[in-house]
N, C-alpha and C positions, 0 to 999 in steps of 0.2 A: 251738897255732895261738900265736902272743903279739900279745899287744895292747896298743898304745900310744897313749895319751891324753893329747892334749896342748892346750894353752890357751896363747894371744896367742904364736905362736909357740917356743913352747919344750915340750918334753917335763915334763908331770908325775906318770906315772904307767907303768909297765909289769908287764905282771900273763900269768901266763898263763891257757890255755884255763878252766883249775880256779878262777882267781883265784889264785893265787899270784905273789906278789911277787920281781920278777926283780931282782937288784945288779944299776945301771946308772948310766950318770957325767950327772948330768940338766945338766949344763952342756952339753951336743952341741947342734948345733941338729937340727931333726928330719930332715932328709934324712941328716946322717952319722950321727944316731940308729939309724937303718933299717938303715944299712951296716955297723955294730957287729952290731946285731941278725942281720946274713944271717950275716955270719963266725962269729957264736955257733950259732946255728942254724940254719943251709944246709937243711935239709930243713923249715923249717917255715912258713907263711903266715905273714906279718905283715900284720896289719891298722891300720890308723892311722884315729885316732875322736876329733873334739872332745868336747873334756869334756860341752858345750853338748847335746849330743844321746848323752850314754853312756845313760841308760837305754832310749833306743830302737834302741840296737845291735842286730840282730838275728843271731846267733851263729848260731841253730838253721838258719837260711836260707841262712848261710854256706853252712854243708856242704855244700848242694847246688850251690847259685849257684858256686864257684870248684871245676870239677868235672876240672881238670887244672892243671899249673903253667905253663904257657904262658900264663897269662893277667894282667890289671890291671884290677881295678873299682874305680869312687869314684861316688857320686853327689852333689848338692848340688838341692833341690826349685827353687830362683829359675830363671825363663824366663833370667834372665841369667849368663852364663860369667864366667870371673873375666879373659878379655882383650876381654868386652865383644864387641857387636856387628858392629866393625869388623874384624874377622880375617874379614869373609865380601869383604872391599875386597883381598885378596889367595888367599883361596882359596874355590874353586868347587865342592867337596867335599860330597857329604852328611852328612859329618862334625862340619857348622859348624852347621844347622838341627837341634838335636836333640831326640827328643818325650821329655820325661822324665816319662810314665805309662808308658813300656817299657822294657825294659832295650834300648839302641841302641848302637850300633856308635861309638864316636868315640875319640879323641884329647884332648879337651878333658876333665881330672882335674878332681879336686876336693880339698880338705886337712878337709874336714867328716868324710865317713868315705869309706873305702877298703880296697882289698886288695894285697895281691903275694906274689911267691913267694921265700924267697929264694935260692934259684938264678937268677933274676932281676937280682936286684942285683947277685949275685958276680959276672954278666958282665957287668955295665955299669961294675963296680968302674974307678975311676981313667978311665972314660970320658967320664964325664958328671960337669959342676962341679956338687961339692955345693952347691946358691945354699941361700943364708941366707933365703930367701924361698921359702916348702914349697908354695907355690901354684904358682910358678912352674919349680919343679924337678920336678914332679909330671907338669906340662902338658910338658916340656923331654921327661922319659925317653918318656912316651907319642908323644909326634909324634916319636920316632928312631926310636923300637923297632916302632912298628904298623907302618910297611911292611918291618921285618925278622920280621915272623911273630908280634912279642905282641898278643894278640887283649885291645883293650881298650875296656871297655862302661860306660855311666854304666848304672845298675842300683839301679834305685829300692826293692827288694827289698830293700836293706843295712839300711835303715831300719824300723820296725814301724810308726812313725806318720812323717808328714811335715809339720814346723809351719814357722813362719815362721821365717826363719836370713839373717840380715845376708850379703852375699856380697862378698866382697875384691874390688875391681877395680882390674886394674892401669892404671899410667900410660900416659901418652903415648908416653912416653918407656920403657916396657916394653913397651908394644908396638912401636915401632920393633926394640927390643933382640931379641925374638922374632921376629919376621919378618925380623932381619937372620941368627940364628945357625940359623935354621932353613927357609928356603928361598933361592932366589936372590936376590943381588944385585939385579934386575930390576924384583923383587917389593916390595922397599923402594921404588925410584922409583914405582912403579905405587900404593902406598900412600898415600905423598908426591904425585901428581897425583892421586888419587882425591880426599882430605880438600880439598883445594884446588878441585877444580870441583865437586863436590856439599854440600862443608859449609861452602866459604868458608874453611879455615884452613890455614893453614901453618907448620906444625911443622918450622920446620927446625932449630932449633935440636937437636931428638928426631932427628932424620933423621940430623943431623951426628954426634952421640955414636954413634950404630946402626952408625958405619961402621968403630969400631974396633973392634966385638967378630967373635970367630971363629963361622965354622959350625961345628956341632954333627955337621952327617949325615957326617963323614968322621973319621969315629975308631975306625973296623976292628971295631964291635961283632957281636959273632958271637954270635947264639941256637941255634944249628944243637944245640947238644949239651944242651939241655933238653928232656927226654924228654917226649911229650906222646902221654897216655892216658887220655881220658876215664873216669871210672866211671859215667856216666850210660846206661841201657840206652833208646838212642834208639829202635833199630827194633825190630820186634817181629816183623812176619809176614813181612818182607824181600819184599812183593809190590810189581811197579811196573809201569804202564801208560805208555807212551810216545804223545807226541801230534805230528804233524806236518803243518800245512799244505803246500797244494803247489801250484801254479799251471804247465803247460806244462812239467813237468821227470820225465815218466815214467819213462824210462832212470834219470836219475839218483834217484830216487825207490825206483827196481828194487835198487840197489846197497843203499842203506841199509836197506831190509829183510834183503836177502839179508847185510848185518854183524851185523842185530840176530839171524837165525836161528841163527847160529853163535858167537851169547854162551853162555861158560860160566853165566851168571847169567839166562836168558830173561827176556823179560815176558809178562805176563799177556795184555794186551790193546795193540795198536797202533789208535790212533786218526789216521784219515787224515781230515781235508779239504781234498777238492778245490775246485778253485773256475775255472770258464769262464766267464766274460762275456755270451758267444755266448748266445744266447736259446735257437739250436737245438740247439745243443752237446750231447755226450755225455759218460760218463767214457772216458777214455784208459787205464783201468787194470786192465786184463782180465786181467792176470797176477794181482791178488786175487781170483780165482774160479778161475782157468786152473791155476794151483799149489797145494801143498801147502806150510802154512806150518804151523811148534811154536806159535803162538800164534794169538793168534783176533785176528780183524781188525776193527774197527765204522772201514765207510765211508760217508763224508757228502758227498756232490756238490751245489753249490751254481752259482746263478748270480750272485750275488752275491761280486765280488772285493775281496779286503783281510785282510792278515797277520790284523790284527788281530780282527777278527769270526770268521778262522777258527780264531784259535786259543780264541777266547770260546767257540765251538762244542764244541769238541776239553774243554777244560776242565773243564764238564757234565757228561761221560762218564766222567767218572774214578772207579773206583772201589776201583782198590790203593790199598798205603798210600804208595806212592811214585809221584813223576810224572816222568820223562824228557821236556822239552820241546827237541824235537829239529827242526831244519832240514831239507830236502829234498833238500842239496847238498853231504850232510858224510859221510865214511867214518871210522872205529874198529875197533882190534882185538877181537880174540874175548874178552879178559878186562876188555875196558872196564864194562861195567855193574858186573862184581863189585870191579872196585878201586876204582871210584869209592864203593859202599856202603862198603870196608872205611875207607876214608877220613873218611864219615859218622859210622863206629860211634865213629873215633879221635878224632876232636874234639869228637864230640857237638852236630852242627849239624843246621838243618833244614834248608838251602839251599846248593847248590856251584853255582857256575861255575865249567864245564871251559875249558885253553886250547882253543880253537877260533884256528886258524892255516892260514894259505897255507903250502904247501912251501916255495917262496922269504921266508918272513916270518924275520927272524931273534925268536928267541925274547926277546918284553922282561921276562918275569917269571920267577922259577926258583923261588920262595918260593910257600908258603902263606899268606896274607894276607887281611884282610878287604879284600875289592874295594870301589870305589868307583861299580861301574857292576853289570849286569846282562845274561847273554845268555840273550834268551830264545830260540835254538837249541843251546843248550848246556850245560845246566842239568839240575841232578836238584833237585827238593822234594817235602817232605810233601806228600800231600795235602792235611788240615788246615789247613796252615799258607797255603792258595793260597781256603783259603773264602770270604774278604773283600775277595779280586783278582781284576780280572778290568782286560783292556786296553783304556785309556782308546779308544773309537772316535774320538776326537778327534785323537786321532795316526795316523788310517788315512791311508795314502798318504804319510807324512811320516817325519821323525826324530823319536826320542825316547821311544817307547812304552818300549822297554827299560830306558831309565833310569828311568821312573815305574813301570814296574811294579816295579823292585826298590825306589821310594821308599815304593809299600804296602807290601810284605813287611817292608822296616826299619821302619815308620812302625807295625805289628803286633807287632812287636817278634823278628821276624827277620832272623836275621845273614845276609851271602852272603861264602863265603868262595872265593877264587880259588884252583883247583885246578892245577899247572902241567902234570899227570901223572895219571892217563892223558891223553893229548895227541889230538884230533881235528883229522884234515884239512877245513880248509872249502874246495874245490871251484872257489868263485865260479863256478860254470857259465856260461856264455856269456848265458843265456837270462835268468838271474837279473832281481833287482835289482827295480824296477815295472814288470812285463811289462802292464800294462794303463797307460791313460794317463787320469787322473782329472781331470773340472773341477775342480779349484781354484777357489773363491771367489773368489779374490784375483787371476786369470789376466787379466782384463782392466784392470786396476787402472794406472793412469797412472804412478803410484809403484810400485813392486816393493815390498814387503818383506822388510827384513833385519834379521835372520835371518830364516829359514824360520820361518813362524807356532806349527809345529808342536816347534821346538824351545822358541818365545818361550814356549810355552806350559807344558813343562816348566820354565823358569824360575821362574815366575811361580808356578805351582803347589805347587813343590817348594824352591824355594830363599828366601835373607831377600833383604831390599831389596840391600842392602848387595852379597851377590853377585851380583845382578841387573844394581846397576849397574857390578862388577867385570868381567863380561862386555861391557857395553856399552864400555868404555875400550877391553878387551884386543880390541874385534872391531874397534873401529874404526880400530888400528894395525893390525892383523891383514890388512883387506883394502884398507889403504889404495896399497899397492903396486902391485895388480892391476886398480886402475882406470884410465881412459882419463884420463881430468880428474885432473892432480894438483895442480890451482892447490885449497891446502889448507884456503880457506873455502869455496870452491864445493863441493869435496870434503864437508865438516861440517856446512853446511847440504842438503844433499841425503842424507847418512846420517842426519840426526836425522828426516827427513822418512819416510827407510825405517822406522825404526826404531820411531814413532809409527804406522807403519802396522799394523808387523808385531805391537805391541802391541794395537790394534786385532781384527788378526782372532787373534789369542791367545785373547782374553775371549770371543770368537762362539765360538771351540772350546770352551772353558771352559762356556758357558752349553748349547749342544748337547750334550755328552757325559751 
């Protein structure tokens, strides 16, 4: 490892792991200095560290934290980050509201302390400008490269102790510049609009200047040549359980069980929670007992409908090291479980969501990367990672439980990787969706909530205030073209009422969950 100590935007010392000084041109900017060192030591990990926390640098722990080359870690203990909370006006992803107490996936990097492999810097050489503002440069690299497969984290264990730290803050000009260089232009406009609406500010000069900056997302950066092989031993027993909630899909479920029975790596137990709200109804799954299966089957029949409740029942029965959260209308090949476990071992992660698409869908993502969502019917997770997680019943019969569950995992220090392969086929069974019609609390309201209160519940529980307001603005424009009433003022008045109604019911669901 090579350690770069810096102070006031200047490199003041460069040493090796054994504290041997390395000859270096100290006139270079920090970003330029890192690249020179990457060329000199392409197979080394390069650490940057502010002189203010030199004594707190946790070099021993870094050996464990940085377990493969396709990573970028940094940490700043402050609740606010370099770009500030206003970045939430343009991004609704889970990478904005960072939990600083755990290892958390995010592109928001800090100059205080961090680490990247020399091969990553070589791959982006001359592709991303070496900004003199080191904070800006780090955030830019992570923002561009995270969707390309670079795994980026806020990692508190980089420091032995966490004390007070004065966080450098980006100006409004820098914020607009960053948005222009890393997002589509419409988000620059939305940032301007949100600042005007919600803060009464009109930074037109900053907006105008930002127009002249070039976007950095189309620079032809490729990280596929960087080898990934974690040296962490994350899987021990290699045992796996499967949980499947089902209702009215006996034929489809039978096919799923057949696919599981053909796996080269068989599950230990398949936990099925069958629901039928009809009071006198009985199980439709006779084949669970009439046919032989190469795994144990734990079958629960309940009259209480709802996928959230069913999955929670199933989660309480897990005994294996890992769990496959599956749907009852998916198909997969015989090597599905084996290949997924190989990816988990390769990346040293605790949770993956697998590509699950309809046969006619164009595959949107082709790289392994940190996903902003979670698939409750297409994921494999370590059982120990689920101990403090459950599906929030406030989302029952609505939307948002997947995203909320993913946030629970992240807030417990568990990242979620998206795997484009092996691929699952989602049949989208015609009897799917919400096959029972629940009595929604707001069904009799004269003003119907918009968005759905369960969507709002996820927003207010897991996102920043700016992210919620960003969603409010974008939803306003998205739904306008679908309205019969095209009078802008009438639409605005009605939209505000619907939004407030959604907030009311979301808080009711929050209090009851």
